[in-house]
C-alpha positions, 0 to 999 in steps of 0.5 A: 819753601816746603811742600805741604799736604792738602791739610797744610802739614809739611809732607815730610812730617805726614806718616804714610800708611799702607793706604798711601801705597802707590801701585806701579806697573813697569812694562819693558818693551824688548826689541828682541827675545834675549834674556834680561834679568828682571832685577837689572831691568828694574835697577836700570829704571831707578832714575826714571822712577825717581823722576816720577816720584818727584813729579808726583811729589811723593817719596819713591818708597811709597811705590808698592805693588810693583809689577814688572811686565815684558812685551816684545816689540820693534827696535829700539824698545822702550819702557812704559810706566803706569802709576796707580790707575786701576791697579789695586 
């Protein structure tokens, strides 16, 4: 069974354009004010982003306009991922 678009074309044959870019905001809720490198924070989210892409039935290469934010909160901390809503 193959995934299909609304047009009935297999999803992997549809050419993606910039219009198909999916904006993403990742907010790291840090439990303290220790320095954490943004590159490492993003890398730590790779499995979660793969899961989000699978759930949306898109390729994770479509995530574009990725914004990384930090908040300081209570322990143990966390990550909030916002996909495409009002982010363009």
